[in-house]
C-alpha positions in Angstrom: 134.6 141.0 110.6 136.2 140.6 113.9 134.3 139.2 116.7 135.8 139.1 120.4 136.1 135.2 120.0 137.7 135.2 116.5 141.1 133.4 116.9 142.8 136.7 115.7 141.4 138.6 118.2 142.4 136.0 120.8 145.8 135.9 119.7 146.5 139.4 119.9 144.2 140.1 123.3 146.9 137.0 124.8 150.1 138.6 123.3 149.1 141.9 124.5 148.1 141.0 127.8 151.2 138.8 128.2 153.2 141.5 127.0 152.0 143.8 129.9 151.8 141.3 132.5 155.4 140.5 131.8 156.8 144.3 132.0 154.1 145.5 135.1 155.2 142.3 136.8 159.3 142.4 136.4 158.6 146.3 137.3 156.3 145.5 140.2 159.0 143.2 141.7 161.8 145.6 142.2 159.3 148.0 143.6 158.2 150.2 140.3 154.5 150.7 141.1 153.9 153.3 139.7 155.9 152.7 135.9 154.0 149.5 136.2 150.9 151.0 135.6 151.5 152.3 132.3 152.0 148.9 131.0 148.9 147.7 132.3 146.8 150.6 131.1 148.5 150.9 127.9 147.7 147.2 127.4 143.8 147.5 128.4 143.6 150.4 126.1 145.3 148.0 122.9 143.2 145.1 124.0 139.6 147.2 124.0 140.6 149.2 121.0 141.2 145.5 119.4 138.0 144.1 120.2 135.9 147.1 118.9 138.0 147.4 116.4 139.6 151.2 116.8 142.9 151.5 115.0 143.8 154.3 117.1 144.2 152.3 120.3 147.2 150.5 118.8 149.1 154.1 117.9 149.2 155.1 121.2 149.9 151.9 122.9 152.5 150.6 121.0 154.8 153.6 121.3 154.1 153.6 125.0 154.7 149.8 125.3 158.2 150.7 123.6 158.8 153.4 125.8 157.9 151.1 129.0 160.3 148.1 127.8 163.1 150.8 127.6 162.4 152.1 130.6 162.5 148.9 132.3 165.9 148.2 131.3 167.0 151.6 133.2 165.9 149.7 136.8 166.7 146.8 138.5 164.4 144.6 136.4 166.2 141.6 134.9 167.2 141.8 131.6 164.9 139.6 130.0 161.9 140.7 131.4 161.9 143.8 129.1 163.1 142.0 126.5 160.1 139.8 126.5 157.5 142.3 127.1 159.3 144.2 123.9 159.2 140.9 122.0 155.4 140.1 122.6 154.9 143.7 121.9 155.9 143.7 118.5 154.3 140.1 118.2 151.2 141.6 119.0 151.0 144.7 116.6 152.4 142.4 113.9 149.2 140.2 114.3 147.3 143.2 114.8 148.5 144.0 111.7 147.8 140.6 109.9 144.4 140.7 111.1 143.7 144.3 110.3 144.9 143.5 105.8 142.9 140.4 106.1 139.7 142.5 107.3 140.5 144.6 104.6 140.5 142.3 101.5 137.2 140.8 100.3 138.0 137.4 99.9 141.5 135.3 100.9 142.2 131.8 99.2 143.1 129.2 101.9 143.3 131.9 104.9 144.0 129.3 107.7 146.9 128.5 105.7 148.1 131.9 105.2 147.6 132.4 109.1 149.3 129.2 109.8 152.8 130.0 107.9 152.7 133.7 108.8 152.5 132.8 112.7 155.2 130.1 111.9 157.2 132.6 110.9 156.8 135.2 113.5 157.6 132.7 116.2 160.5 131.8 114.7 161.7 135.4 114.5 160.0 135.9 118.1 162.2 132.6 119.1 165.6 133.7 117.7 165.1 137.3 119.0 164.6 135.8 122.8 167.5 133.5 122.3 169.9 136.1 120.7 168.6 138.7 123.3 168.7 136.4 126.6 172.5 135.3 125.2 173.5 138.6 125.0 172.3 139.6 128.3 174.4 136.8 130.1 177.1 136.6 128.2 179.7 139.8 128.5 182.8 140.6 126.8 184.7 143.7 125.0 184.4 143.5 121.5 184.9 147.2 120.3 183.6 149.0 117.4 185.0 147.1 114.7 183.5 143.7 116.6 180.7 145.2 116.9 180.5 146.2 113.6 181.5 142.6 112.2 179.3 140.7 114.7 176.2 142.5 113.3 177.0 142.2 109.7 176.9 138.1 110.9 173.9 138.5 112.8 172.0 140.2 109.8 173.7 137.9 107.2 172.9 134.9 109.3 169.2 136.5 110.4 168.6 136.6 106.1 169.5 132.9 105.8 167.5 131.3 108.2 164.5 133.6 107.0 165.2 132.4 103.5 165.5 129.2 104.6 161.5 129.5 106.5 160.4 130.6 103.6 161.9 127.7 101.2 160.4 125.2 104.2 156.8 127.4 103.8 156.6 127.1 100.5 157.9 123.4 99.9 155.0 122.5 102.5 152.6 124.6 100.3 153.2 122.6 97.5 
């Protein structure tokens, strides 16, 4: 059973709070105060739902936060702000899903190691996503449709290779 002070709940609510604060702060900075209320309200609903163990809150808040992050890209907000908000929203969703799955099992062998490995993988993916997204928001060049396909294929190949490497590294640590 999750409690208010369990590490899982604190990490989830922290990620939700960071996502909501980033989106709201960026929107307030450019004068979109009304739109900035949306991530605050959605983040509050989701965080309260995590603490009270209400799954419906994430079903409402997750798509809402994604819509706010996408909407923020059409304002004058610096492109990195909605990207950070979106990545942190997805991190919170992933952590919430992990916590939900762990609570549905009767017994987990070496739960702390499972959490550490999962969080390490999640941090790698989030870091790479922010790095590539941040680079894409700064560097501008014309590549055309074929170039986009080639770059997309290279990105998928590189990401799969990196995840294979991370998986091998974590398996070595576990043994």
